[in-house]
Backbone bond lengths (Angstrom), bond angles and torsions (degrees), N, CA, C in turn:
res aa  C-N    CA-C-N  psi(-1)  N-CA   C-N-CA  omega(-1)  CA-C   N-CA-C  phi
1 M - - - 1.473 - - 1.524 111.07 -
2 A 1.332 114.62 -40.55 1.454 119.69 -179.75 1.528 110.35 -64.45
3 T 1.334 115.50 -36.73 1.468 120.28 179.76 1.519 111.14 -64.06
4 N 1.348 114.84 -43.70 1.459 118.82 179.02 1.520 111.14 -61.95
5 T 1.348 115.95 -40.38 1.464 120.42 -179.94 1.518 110.84 -63.13
6 A 1.340 115.84 -42.73 1.461 120.07 179.42 1.532 110.59 -63.48
7 T 1.333 115.07 -40.78 1.464 119.59 179.20 1.518 110.99 -63.46
8 E 1.348 115.23 -42.81 1.456 119.80 179.21 1.523 111.03 -63.28
9 E 1.362 116.15 -39.06 1.457 119.59 -179.71 1.523 111.12 -65.16
10 R 1.352 116.13 -41.43 1.466 119.34 179.12 1.528 110.68 -65.64
11 S 1.335 116.34 -39.79 1.458 120.31 178.06 1.518 110.80 -63.13
12 S 1.339 114.86 -40.35 1.458 119.67 179.06 1.516 110.96 -63.81
13 E 1.354 116.60 -40.04 1.456 120.38 -179.97 1.531 110.65 -64.27
14 L 1.352 115.43 -40.16 1.456 119.52 179.49 1.523 111.38 -64.07
15 L 1.340 115.60 -40.54 1.457 120.11 -179.80 1.516 111.57 -66.80
16 E 1.347 116.40 -31.32 1.457 120.54 -176.55 1.523 112.72 -83.55
17 Q 1.349 117.10 -13.35 1.444 119.54 179.78 1.525 110.08 -65.08
18 P 1.338 117.81 132.99 1.463 119.91 -179.98 1.523 110.75 -66.86
19 K 1.326 115.23 145.55 1.449 120.36 178.33 1.531 109.46 -67.42
20 R 1.325 115.65 148.09 1.448 120.06 177.17 1.530 109.09 -66.19
21 D 1.299 115.49 134.94 1.455 121.31 178.08 1.525 107.80 -99.22
22 F 1.337 116.04 95.16 1.459 121.68 -174.43 1.529 111.20 -57.19
23 R 1.309 117.03 -47.90 1.460 119.66 -175.50 1.523 111.92 -66.96
24 K 1.328 116.33 -35.89 1.457 119.47 177.37 1.512 110.52 -64.18
25 E 1.339 116.61 -42.59 1.454 120.54 179.69 1.526 111.32 -63.12
26 V 1.326 116.38 -44.30 1.461 120.83 179.72 1.527 110.24 -63.33
27 T 1.323 116.10 -45.35 1.463 120.24 -179.34 1.521 111.18 -62.14
28 E 1.325 117.34 -41.66 1.464 120.75 179.10 1.522 111.37 -63.50
29 Q 1.331 116.64 -36.62 1.466 120.12 177.59 1.528 110.62 -66.88
30 I 1.344 116.01 -40.63 1.463 119.94 178.95 1.526 110.24 -65.89
31 I 1.318 117.10 -41.84 1.465 120.72 178.29 1.521 110.50 -59.52
32 E 1.325 116.44 -43.74 1.471 120.57 178.61 1.526 110.90 -60.66
33 M 1.338 116.67 -40.86 1.457 120.35 179.22 1.526 111.35 -68.61
34 L 1.326 116.65 -37.78 1.464 120.26 176.59 1.522 110.90 -61.25
35 E 1.312 115.42 -41.81 1.464 120.02 -179.51 1.520 111.78 -65.49
36 K 1.332 116.01 -28.33 1.467 120.84 179.10 1.528 112.28 -93.29
37 G 1.345 116.48 -6.66 1.456 120.13 -179.48 1.509 113.95 76.97
38 T 1.351 117.15 25.73 1.467 120.49 -175.52 1.525 114.15 -118.25
39 A 1.346 118.44 9.75 1.465 120.37 178.11 1.524 109.49 -64.71
40 P 1.350 117.66 151.88 1.472 120.20 -176.46 1.518 114.22 -52.45
41 W 1.330 117.61 -37.75 1.460 119.46 -176.83 1.526 112.51 -87.69
42 Q 1.351 117.62 6.44 1.464 120.98 172.60 1.519 111.36 -97.62
43 K 1.320 116.48 0.11 1.446 121.35 -179.87 1.528 110.23 -106.90
44 P 1.335 117.42 141.33 1.471 118.84 174.39 1.524 109.72 -76.24
45 W 1.320 116.49 134.85 1.461 121.27 -179.59 1.519 109.87 -120.40
46 E 1.308 116.14 128.71 1.457 120.94 176.07 1.536 109.12 -77.67
47 P 1.346 117.88 161.13 1.471 119.92 178.75 1.520 112.06 -53.62
48 G 1.323 116.41 126.89 1.455 121.51 177.23 1.515 114.70 81.16
49 A 1.342 117.86 -2.83 1.469 120.14 -175.56 1.518 112.94 -80.05
50 I 1.323 117.34 -14.72 1.463 120.49 -179.08 1.528 108.59 -130.10
51 Q 1.315 115.34 141.09 1.460 120.67 176.46 1.516 109.23 -134.65
52 L 1.326 116.21 152.68 1.454 119.69 175.21 1.522 109.81 -65.21
53 P 1.318 118.30 142.77 1.468 120.23 175.67 1.523 109.59 -59.27
54 F 1.321 116.68 137.15 1.460 119.45 178.53 1.521 110.49 -143.65
55 N 1.325 114.74 161.94 1.456 121.31 -179.57 1.532 108.82 -94.97
56 P 1.328 119.06 119.00 1.462 120.65 -176.15 1.522 114.25 -69.79
57 T 1.333 117.61 -15.91 1.467 119.56 179.95 1.523 112.01 -88.44
58 T 1.330 117.65 -21.82 1.462 121.55 178.66 1.530 112.29 -113.66
59 E 1.362 116.32 -15.62 1.464 122.83 -177.77 1.524 111.86 63.36
60 R 1.325 116.91 23.81 1.462 120.86 179.32 1.520 110.46 -108.36
61 N 1.348 115.38 141.28 1.458 120.21 178.16 1.526 110.65 -73.49
62 Y 1.323 116.59 145.93 1.458 120.39 167.87 1.524 107.26 -74.85
63 R 1.335 116.54 149.60 1.458 120.36 -173.01 1.521 111.35 -126.17
64 G 1.330 114.13 173.86 1.456 121.24 173.72 1.517 113.39 57.26
65 G 1.336 114.49 -144.37 1.458 120.20 179.85 1.513 112.17 -62.15
66 N 1.341 116.97 -26.42 1.463 119.87 177.81 1.529 111.03 -60.71
67 A 1.334 116.84 -43.36 1.460 120.72 -178.92 1.525 110.38 -63.63
68 I 1.326 116.43 -46.28 1.455 120.34 -179.84 1.523 110.62 -62.64
69 H 1.325 115.59 -43.81 1.460 121.02 -179.37 1.526 111.41 -60.68
70 L 1.338 117.05 -47.98 1.454 120.15 -177.27 1.529 111.41 -69.29
71 M 1.327 117.91 -34.67 1.459 120.48 174.56 1.518 110.53 -62.78
72 A 1.323 116.13 -40.75 1.462 120.43 179.95 1.521 111.07 -66.89
73 V 1.333 116.45 -42.23 1.468 120.40 178.47 1.530 109.75 -61.51
74 A 1.333 116.48 -42.27 1.463 120.65 -179.56 1.524 111.20 -61.41
75 V 1.330 116.74 -42.91 1.463 120.50 178.43 1.519 110.14 -64.70
76 R 1.319 116.11 -44.56 1.468 120.85 -176.60 1.526 112.39 -65.18
77 K 1.329 116.72 -36.05 1.455 120.48 -175.93 1.530 113.89 -101.73
78 G 1.330 115.98 0.99 1.453 119.24 175.84 1.512 115.33 76.66
79 Y 1.340 117.49 24.65 1.461 120.77 176.83 1.525 109.18 -80.45
80 D 1.316 117.25 127.12 1.460 120.53 176.97 1.527 111.46 -107.53
81 D 1.321 115.94 21.40 1.466 122.49 179.46 1.527 108.40 -118.74
82 P 1.340 119.61 124.92 1.465 121.35 -176.35 1.520 114.69 -83.23
83 R 1.325 118.91 2.91 1.461 122.11 -175.50 1.528 111.78 -87.16
84 W 1.344 115.59 131.91 1.459 122.58 179.00 1.524 108.62 -136.04
85 L 1.322 117.13 140.34 1.459 120.91 179.43 1.518 110.42 -156.09
86 T 1.335 116.40 165.03 1.457 120.87 -179.52 1.527 110.27 -80.98
87 Y 1.333 115.78 165.89 1.464 122.39 178.20 1.530 110.09 -58.67
88 K 1.336 115.80 -43.87 1.461 120.79 -178.55 1.522 111.32 -64.75
89 Q 1.324 116.88 -42.25 1.458 120.22 179.69 1.518 111.03 -62.95
90 A 1.328 116.66 -37.79 1.463 120.29 177.50 1.528 110.42 -63.82
91 Q 1.325 115.63 -44.50 1.465 119.78 -179.84 1.520 111.63 -62.16
92 E 1.323 116.38 -40.43 1.467 120.47 -178.74 1.523 112.12 -63.80
93 Q 1.335 116.13 -23.85 1.465 120.42 178.88 1.527 111.98 -92.99
94 G 1.338 116.04 -0.27 1.457 119.34 -178.10 1.509 112.78 83.88
95 W 1.321 117.03 14.59 1.456 121.91 177.90 1.530 109.03 -100.77
96 Q 1.320 118.25 168.46 1.453 120.89 -177.00 1.525 111.03 -141.37
97 V 1.333 115.89 129.36 1.462 120.41 174.92 1.530 108.16 -67.43
98 K 1.308 116.02 131.90 1.456 121.21 -177.63 1.532 111.05 -62.25
99 Q 1.299 115.62 144.25 1.458 120.99 -178.10 1.527 111.19 -60.50
100 G 1.332 115.58 135.55 1.455 121.07 176.95 1.512 115.17 83.66
101 Q 1.339 117.93 1.33 1.465 120.67 -179.08 1.521 111.25 -78.25
102 K 1.307 116.01 140.85 1.466 122.10 179.07 1.522 109.15 -105.39
103 G 1.328 115.99 128.76 1.457 120.55 -178.66 1.515 113.10 -83.60
104 S 1.329 115.42 176.66 1.466 122.91 177.89 1.517 108.43 -118.65
105 Q 1.312 116.22 140.80 1.457 119.89 -176.35 1.525 112.24 -90.49
106 I 1.321 115.28 144.39 1.461 122.66 173.06 1.524 107.34 -132.63
107 E 1.327 116.35 159.66 1.457 119.34 177.27 1.519 109.70 -111.69
108 F 1.322 114.45 146.79 1.461 121.32 -176.54 1.520 108.71 -132.67
109 W 1.320 115.57 131.04 1.471 121.20 -179.65 1.512 109.39 -116.34
110 Q 1.336 116.80 137.90 1.455 119.84 173.43 1.525 109.81 -148.55
111 F 1.322 115.06 158.91 1.453 119.74 179.59 1.514 110.47 -73.65
112 D 1.319 115.22 139.88 1.458 121.55 176.94 1.528 108.25 -67.67
113 Q 1.329 116.32 118.87 1.463 120.63 -176.64 1.529 112.40 -64.14
114 S 1.339 117.03 -21.99 1.462 120.18 -177.61 1.516 112.66 -91.74
115 S 1.343 116.27 -2.57 1.459 119.91 -176.95 1.514 110.89 -72.53
116 N 1.316 116.52 145.86 1.468 121.74 177.82 1.518 112.37 -93.10
117 R 1.332 115.82 1.73 1.461 118.78 -177.86 1.522 110.25 -69.79
118 P 1.347 118.05 154.72 1.462 120.19 177.71 1.525 110.35 -56.75
119 G 1.325 116.42 134.24 1.454 119.96 178.83 1.504 112.83 96.02
120 A 1.349 117.98 -5.68 1.460 119.87 178.58 1.516 109.04 -64.70
121 G 1.319 115.12 150.78 1.449 119.62 -179.97 1.507 112.89 86.57
122 R 1.343 117.61 13.13 1.447 119.82 177.98 1.520 110.02 -70.41
123 S 1.295 115.15 156.60 1.459 119.89 178.29 1.513 109.47 -80.24
124 K 1.330 116.36 170.87 1.451 120.86 -179.68 1.516 112.15 -63.23
125 T 1.312 117.50 -24.70 1.457 118.99 179.86 1.511 111.69 -69.93
126 D 1.334 117.32 -14.30 1.451 121.02 -179.60 1.515 112.51 -103.03
127 T 1.325 117.52 8.83 1.456 119.55 -177.47 1.507 111.13 -73.10
128 Q 1.324 114.76 157.71 1.451 121.00 176.38 1.517 108.39 -101.83
129 D 1.331 116.20 137.22 1.459 119.87 178.97 1.515 111.71 -82.98
130 E 1.317 117.01 -38.65 1.448 120.31 -172.44 1.520 114.54 -131.64
131 P 1.314 119.68 70.20 1.461 118.82 172.62 1.513 108.57 -70.98
132 S 1.311 116.86 157.41 1.455 118.83 177.19 1.517 108.86 -71.10
133 P 1.352 117.48 161.43 1.455 119.44 -179.15 1.526 113.68 -52.54
134 S 1.340 117.04 -35.45 1.459 119.13 -178.43 1.522 111.68 -70.74
135 D 1.360 116.07 -26.46 1.454 119.38 -178.84 1.517 112.48 -69.44
136 S 1.337 117.05 -21.54 1.455 120.20 -174.10 1.517 112.60 -84.39
137 Q 1.320 116.63 1.84 1.454 119.78 -178.27 1.524 109.85 -121.72
138 G 1.310 115.44 117.77 1.462 119.65 172.88 1.506 114.85 78.63
139 R 1.331 117.84 11.45 1.454 119.25 -179.45 1.522 112.13 -123.17
140 G 1.324 117.30 19.88 1.445 119.87 175.36 1.509 114.84 73.90
141 L 1.345 118.86 21.10 1.446 122.03 179.35 1.527 110.22 -101.72
142 L 1.314 115.77 134.75 1.452 121.12 179.02 1.523 109.34 -113.07
143 R 1.318 116.87 135.77 1.456 122.36 179.63 1.521 109.34 -110.99
144 R 1.312 115.52 131.66 1.459 121.13 175.94 1.519 108.85 -130.78
145 V 1.312 115.87 148.61 1.455 121.59 176.71 1.520 108.42 -112.96
146 Y 1.319 116.68 127.68 1.456 122.16 179.71 1.528 109.98 -116.66
147 T 1.312 115.89 154.11 1.458 122.21 174.28 1.519 108.47 -105.77
148 V 1.317 116.78 126.91 1.456 121.41 -179.93 1.524 109.94 -122.18
149 F 1.321 114.83 157.17 1.456 121.61 -178.81 1.524 109.42 -123.35
150 N 1.317 115.66 143.38 1.449 120.23 175.96 1.525 109.70 -74.59
151 A 1.325 116.45 152.41 1.462 120.73 -178.89 1.525 112.09 -57.89
152 K 1.335 117.19 -26.98 1.461 120.57 178.16 1.522 111.62 -68.67
153 Q 1.330 116.73 -14.99 1.459 121.24 178.72 1.526 112.01 -96.64
154 V 1.330 116.20 4.90 1.464 121.27 -172.77 1.521 110.83 -118.87
155 E 1.309 116.69 132.63 1.458 122.25 176.47 1.525 110.61 -91.42
156 G 1.323 116.94 142.59 1.452 121.40 176.14 1.510 114.75 91.88
157 I 1.320 118.38 -14.38 1.460 120.94 -179.53 1.527 109.19 -73.89
158 P 1.334 118.73 136.50 1.475 120.65 -179.09 1.526 111.06 -60.26
159 P 1.317 117.91 150.35 1.472 121.28 178.05 1.528 110.78 -59.24
160 F 1.316 115.70 148.06 1.461 120.44 179.11 1.521 109.42 -84.47
161 E 1.313 116.41 129.79 1.460 121.79 178.61 1.526 108.94 -100.62
162 Q 1.304 114.69 107.86 1.462 120.29 -176.62 1.523 110.41 -87.78
163 K 1.320 115.48 131.55 1.456 120.93 -179.76 1.522 109.76 -87.40
164 Q 1.322 116.27 129.25 1.457 121.85 176.89 1.523 108.11 -111.03
165 P 1.342 117.84 98.83 1.470 119.52 -175.75 1.526 111.56 -67.85
166 P 1.313 117.75 141.51 1.467 120.50 176.44 1.524 110.37 -69.72
167 E 1.317 115.70 162.51 1.468 121.53 -177.14 1.522 111.82 -56.32
168 W 1.335 116.93 -41.74 1.463 119.39 -177.11 1.522 111.29 -64.46
169 E 1.336 117.20 -33.55 1.463 120.34 -179.32 1.529 110.74 -70.96
170 V 1.345 115.89 -38.58 1.468 120.09 176.44 1.521 109.97 -61.82
171 A 1.345 116.21 -44.81 1.461 120.50 179.73 1.519 111.18 -63.72
172 Q 1.315 116.99 -41.92 1.460 121.11 -179.87 1.524 111.31 -62.86
173 T 1.330 115.86 -43.97 1.460 120.07 179.50 1.521 111.08 -64.65
174 G 1.333 116.32 -46.07 1.465 120.46 179.91 1.514 112.00 -61.62
175 E 1.333 116.57 -43.83 1.462 120.52 -179.26 1.525 111.42 -65.01
176 Q 1.310 116.86 -37.69 1.463 120.81 178.94 1.521 110.99 -62.26
177 I 1.335 115.99 -43.21 1.464 120.10 179.90 1.523 110.61 -63.80
178 L 1.333 116.89 -45.60 1.459 120.35 -178.49 1.524 111.12 -63.19
179 Q 1.315 117.46 -44.54 1.469 120.54 -178.56 1.520 111.81 -67.19
180 N 1.314 116.68 -42.42 1.462 119.61 -178.79 1.522 112.51 -68.63
181 S 1.316 117.22 -23.90 1.469 120.14 -179.19 1.526 111.34 -68.99
182 G 1.337 116.96 -33.30 1.462 120.45 -176.35 1.518 113.28 82.28
183 A 1.321 117.62 8.43 1.464 121.08 -178.63 1.527 111.11 -69.31
184 L 1.338 116.05 144.61 1.459 121.77 174.69 1.530 108.25 -84.13
185 I 1.324 116.98 122.22 1.460 121.95 -176.71 1.514 109.43 -122.84
186 A 1.342 116.14 123.25 1.459 121.92 178.93 1.527 108.89 -113.04
187 H 1.338 116.03 128.27 1.467 121.44 178.15 1.529 107.65 -98.23
188 D 1.330 115.71 77.19 1.461 120.94 -172.39 1.529 113.78 -131.31
189 Q 1.334 116.87 20.06 1.460 120.69 -178.29 1.523 111.02 -113.85
190 N 1.331 115.21 155.19 1.462 120.07 179.01 1.525 112.24 -86.54
191 D 1.337 115.38 -51.44 1.469 118.08 -173.64 1.526 113.35 -144.97
192 R 1.315 117.53 26.59 1.460 119.04 177.60 1.520 110.46 -144.90
193 A 1.320 114.93 159.18 1.461 122.03 178.32 1.518 108.06 -132.26
194 F 1.341 117.02 136.74 1.458 119.72 -179.43 1.519 110.49 -160.60
195 Y 1.339 115.05 162.60 1.455 121.69 173.11 1.519 108.08 -108.27
196 S 1.326 117.07 129.27 1.459 122.21 177.79 1.520 109.33 -97.45
197 R 1.321 115.79 114.58 1.461 119.84 179.99 1.526 110.97 -69.21
198 S 1.328 117.20 -35.82 1.462 120.49 -175.93 1.531 111.96 -66.35
199 S 1.332 117.15 -40.66 1.470 120.43 179.50 1.520 112.43 -97.29
200 D 1.326 116.38 -6.69 1.465 122.65 -178.32 1.523 110.42 55.46
201 E 1.338 115.61 49.17 1.457 121.75 -179.21 1.528 110.60 -133.90
202 I 1.314 115.37 149.32 1.460 122.27 172.76 1.523 107.65 -98.44
203 H 1.326 116.70 130.78 1.465 121.72 -179.00 1.525 108.92 -115.66
204 L 1.330 115.11 127.33 1.467 121.79 -176.45 1.524 110.54 -134.99
205 P 1.335 117.70 159.52 1.470 119.89 168.39 1.531 110.03 -68.10
206 Q 1.329 116.21 170.29 1.451 119.80 175.44 1.528 110.41 -61.32
207 R 1.322 116.58 148.83 1.460 120.72 -177.91 1.527 112.31 -55.20
208 E 1.330 116.56 -39.89 1.461 119.68 -177.12 1.528 112.76 -69.27
209 S 1.336 117.32 -9.40 1.464 120.44 177.99 1.525 111.59 -75.45
210 F 1.308 116.93 -17.88 1.459 120.80 -178.62 1.531 110.03 -87.98
211 K 1.335 115.77 150.03 1.462 121.01 -178.34 1.528 111.74 -64.62
212 S 1.311 116.70 -31.52 1.462 120.61 -178.55 1.517 109.34 -154.15
213 A 1.323 115.86 166.40 1.465 120.71 176.06 1.514 110.03 -62.53
214 A 1.332 116.60 -35.68 1.461 120.88 179.59 1.526 111.03 -61.24
215 D 1.338 117.34 -42.18 1.467 121.11 178.37 1.528 110.93 -64.15
216 Y 1.326 115.63 -40.45 1.466 119.96 -179.51 1.521 110.91 -61.49
217 Y 1.333 116.91 -49.94 1.459 119.65 -176.16 1.524 111.67 -71.44
218 G 1.308 117.58 -31.57 1.461 119.53 175.40 1.517 111.27 -61.33
219 T 1.336 116.89 -41.92 1.474 121.90 178.48 1.529 110.61 -70.06
220 A 1.333 116.86 -45.92 1.462 120.74 -177.72 1.524 111.48 -60.58
221 L 1.308 117.39 -39.65 1.465 120.15 -177.34 1.527 111.76 -73.20
222 H 1.324 117.09 -27.16 1.468 119.17 173.23 1.530 109.34 -63.07
223 E 1.318 116.36 -44.65 1.463 119.96 179.30 1.520 111.19 -69.59
224 L 1.331 116.80 -31.69 1.458 119.89 177.22 1.532 110.57 -64.84
225 A 1.317 117.04 -30.23 1.469 120.25 176.04 1.523 109.88 -62.54
226 H 1.339 117.12 -41.28 1.469 120.09 175.39 1.531 110.28 -63.86
227 W 1.320 116.45 -44.58 1.472 122.45 -179.18 1.528 111.37 -54.86
228 S 1.319 117.46 -34.44 1.471 120.90 -176.89 1.525 112.80 -64.88
229 G 1.337 117.23 -17.55 1.465 119.47 -176.67 1.518 115.32 -89.53
230 H 1.331 117.86 1.91 1.467 122.08 -179.71 1.540 110.60 -55.96
231 P 1.356 117.93 149.84 1.477 120.96 -179.47 1.516 114.76 -54.35
232 T 1.326 118.30 -28.06 1.460 120.25 179.46 1.522 112.65 -82.96
233 R 1.338 116.13 -3.58 1.460 119.70 179.47 1.538 109.20 -119.70
234 L 1.314 119.02 -105.76 1.471 119.47 -178.56 1.524 113.20 -82.04
235 N 1.342 116.93 -12.69 1.469 121.78 178.85 1.535 110.39 50.00
236 R 1.309 115.53 56.35 1.450 121.70 -174.33 1.532 110.85 -82.01
237 P 1.323 117.79 122.92 1.472 120.89 -179.03 1.528 113.27 -58.65
238 T 1.324 117.37 -35.10 1.463 118.97 -177.87 1.519 112.24 -65.15
239 L 1.330 117.41 -22.92 1.460 120.87 174.64 1.516 111.15 -90.08
240 N 1.316 116.73 -47.79 1.461 121.01 -170.69 1.526 114.02 -82.32
241 E 1.321 117.79 -14.39 1.456 120.48 178.57 1.526 112.28 -110.87
242 S 1.324 116.63 12.41 1.467 120.42 176.77 1.519 108.55 -107.59
243 Y 1.320 114.98 144.31 1.460 118.72 -173.31 1.521 114.32 -127.30
244 Q 1.311 118.02 -27.02 1.454 119.13 -176.10 1.522 110.52 -155.39
245 F 1.329 114.06 163.60 1.454 120.05 178.72 1.534 108.78 -60.35
246 G 1.326 116.08 135.12 1.462 120.19 -179.35 1.510 112.46 101.82
247 D 1.344 116.94 -20.41 1.456 120.48 175.96 1.532 108.14 -66.51
248 P 1.337 118.51 137.42 1.482 120.70 -178.66 1.519 112.98 -54.49
249 N 1.338 117.18 -42.08 1.461 119.68 179.32 1.524 111.76 -65.97
250 Y 1.323 116.26 -32.60 1.461 120.77 179.38 1.530 109.89 -61.84
251 A 1.320 115.95 -44.70 1.464 120.70 179.67 1.526 110.80 -65.43
252 K 1.326 116.79 -42.16 1.467 120.44 179.13 1.521 110.76 -63.30
253 E 1.337 116.53 -39.09 1.454 120.86 179.96 1.527 110.74 -65.09
254 E 1.329 116.99 -40.98 1.454 120.05 178.78 1.529 111.00 -66.38
255 L 1.317 116.69 -37.19 1.460 119.94 176.92 1.521 110.16 -64.78
256 R 1.320 116.26 -39.11 1.468 120.27 178.61 1.519 110.34 -62.49
257 A 1.324 117.32 -45.84 1.464 120.41 179.60 1.526 110.72 -64.99
258 E 1.317 116.67 -37.51 1.468 120.30 -179.95 1.522 110.72 -65.38
259 L 1.331 116.59 -43.50 1.460 120.24 178.63 1.531 111.01 -66.04
260 T 1.321 116.05 -38.70 1.463 119.39 177.03 1.517 110.35 -59.85
261 S 1.328 116.95 -40.46 1.459 120.74 177.65 1.522 110.82 -60.46
262 V 1.333 116.01 -41.97 1.466 120.22 179.87 1.518 110.62 -63.93
263 F 1.343 117.19 -45.69 1.460 120.43 -177.50 1.527 111.91 -68.63
264 L 1.338 116.91 -36.79 1.461 119.51 175.67 1.525 110.42 -65.97
265 A 1.332 115.83 -38.95 1.463 120.07 177.25 1.521 110.07 -60.81
266 A 1.337 114.94 -41.96 1.460 119.64 -177.93 1.525 111.65 -70.66
267 E 1.321 117.60 -40.39 1.460 121.06 -175.10 1.524 113.41 -81.60
268 R 1.342 116.64 -33.28 1.462 119.50 -170.91 1.519 114.48 -119.25
269 G 1.334 117.51 6.14 1.457 119.98 177.33 1.512 113.64 71.09
270 I 1.329 117.56 29.53 1.464 122.49 -179.40 1.524 108.81 -100.32
271 P 1.326 119.22 142.12 1.468 120.76 -175.82 1.519 112.61 -70.07
272 H 1.314 114.89 161.71 1.454 121.20 177.27 1.516 108.03 -130.74
273 N 1.322 116.44 124.53 1.465 121.62 179.30 1.523 109.09 -122.93
274 P 1.342 118.27 112.35 1.472 121.25 -174.07 1.522 114.53 -90.26
275 E 1.319 119.02 0.59 1.459 120.60 -169.29 1.524 114.06 -56.23
276 Q 1.345 116.49 -45.47 1.459 119.18 -172.47 1.532 113.38 -74.82
277 H 1.339 117.43 -3.96 1.456 119.56 -176.69 1.529 112.99 -116.22
278 A 1.327 116.58 12.80 1.462 120.72 -178.64 1.527 111.88 -63.37
279 A 1.327 117.08 -26.25 1.463 120.41 -177.31 1.520 112.99 -67.73
280 Y 1.329 117.61 -14.73 1.455 120.82 -175.74 1.532 113.49 -90.35
281 V 1.331 117.67 -4.52 1.466 120.29 -171.52 1.519 112.36 -55.25
282 G 1.330 117.44 -46.97 1.462 120.47 -179.09 1.517 112.30 -59.70
283 S 1.330 116.55 -40.42 1.465 120.80 178.96 1.518 111.34 -69.48
284 W 1.339 116.78 -36.47 1.465 120.27 178.01 1.524 110.51 -62.24
285 I 1.322 115.42 -43.45 1.471 119.98 -179.38 1.522 110.44 -60.16
286 K 1.329 116.29 -44.26 1.469 120.05 179.48 1.525 110.72 -63.79
287 A 1.331 116.92 -41.78 1.466 120.38 -179.08 1.526 110.64 -62.78
288 L 1.316 117.42 -40.63 1.462 120.98 -179.50 1.522 111.36 -70.72
289 K 1.314 117.46 -35.73 1.464 120.42 177.82 1.527 110.65 -65.77
290 D 1.321 116.06 -30.72 1.466 120.47 -178.66 1.527 112.62 -79.09
291 D 1.335 117.89 -21.98 1.460 120.48 -175.35 1.521 109.45 -148.20
292 K 1.325 117.44 104.09 1.471 122.09 -177.49 1.522 112.25 -69.08
293 N 1.353 118.23 -20.36 1.467 121.45 -177.30 1.531 112.56 -90.49
294 D 1.333 116.38 0.02 1.452 120.26 -171.91 1.522 112.69 -62.94
295 L 1.321 117.60 -42.39 1.462 120.31 -178.18 1.514 111.92 -62.83
296 S 1.337 116.65 -41.41 1.456 120.48 -178.99 1.516 111.23 -63.13
297 R 1.339 116.44 -42.49 1.461 119.63 -179.39 1.516 111.39 -66.05
298 R 1.332 116.58 -38.04 1.459 120.06 -176.31 1.515 111.35 -63.68
299 Q 1.329 116.92 -47.17 1.450 118.18 -175.93 1.517 111.57 -70.23
300 R 1.331 117.05 -37.66 1.458 119.42 -179.61 1.515 110.27 -63.94
301 R 1.350 116.56 -41.82 1.459 119.07 -178.69 1.513 111.28 -71.79
302 S 1.329 117.07 -33.18 1.461 118.92 178.88 1.516 110.34 -64.02
303 Q 1.345 117.47 -30.85 1.451 120.12 178.75 1.524 110.71 -67.78
304 S 1.324 117.36 -33.45 1.462 119.51 179.69 1.514 110.87 -67.61
305 R 1.340 117.54 -21.69 1.458 120.44 -179.65 1.516 112.10 -72.81
306 R 1.318 117.79 -17.29 1.452 119.21 -177.75 1.519 110.50 -55.89
307 F 1.325 116.49 -37.15 1.462 119.45 -177.80 1.524 110.54 -72.76
308 R 1.327 116.46 -32.39 1.461 119.77 178.46 1.529 110.69 -73.25
309 F 1.345 116.34 -25.71 1.454 119.55 -178.89 1.527 111.62 -93.45
310 G 1.341 117.64 4.68 1.452 120.26 177.81 1.515 113.69 77.38
311 L 1.347 117.45 26.78 1.466 119.70 179.93 1.514 110.45 -85.18
């Protein structure tokens, strides 16, 4: 009888334990890295030096908070390989996770195939990575947590061949994005770059003022991220409801543009230079502490901009 009681008590304790809050954990890790100056977007990246995390067995990029989380883990642990996969996927390829290696968790959302709601029965390619907490209840969405390992933790996997785009290719890609966007760009500044919401224009120094074409396009695309939030486009509150430095929305908007720069660098081989945005770190930390879901929303929305930028 005593044994049964002890078993029941342990079961009760397990049931009462709070569920792990994946997004809170990821956000806290990012905040810690920001405080130490080691977050992915606090590092300068040369063209082609950074890539979005992707699965080598499916050739698909990880998205949303998963991408940010895995990029942060890679920086923290010194992984220079963007490939991540599950233990089972490695085994299916004849590869083996090294003994004693600890994986990293990601979350995966998909529609419940048995749901009668509109859109049920969608394929995995139509799944959402980051629904809001309310979306996961009563709307046919299923959440799963998977453990993935970096390629550096796997034996037998072929070496990763990193592409280093030439300068002309970086310039061509950057110019294509700027032209396809339709943004008005004025080269009328001496030593600063900014987006003017009132005139809906991007203002930059002359091209020859930059050390390289890569530096020019890296700066221009950061400002283009701000441009995307205009009321006639994405109508982003963090842009349109911010008025001055120090305003909470102002800090969130700068973080959004900074992350967009990182993702564009990863997807299109464009450089990322964080120097001019170091002053926002304190505000970014506060914004993330106030909203654990902020990182997930930023990356997902930045991906939707690819179509607006002609990617």
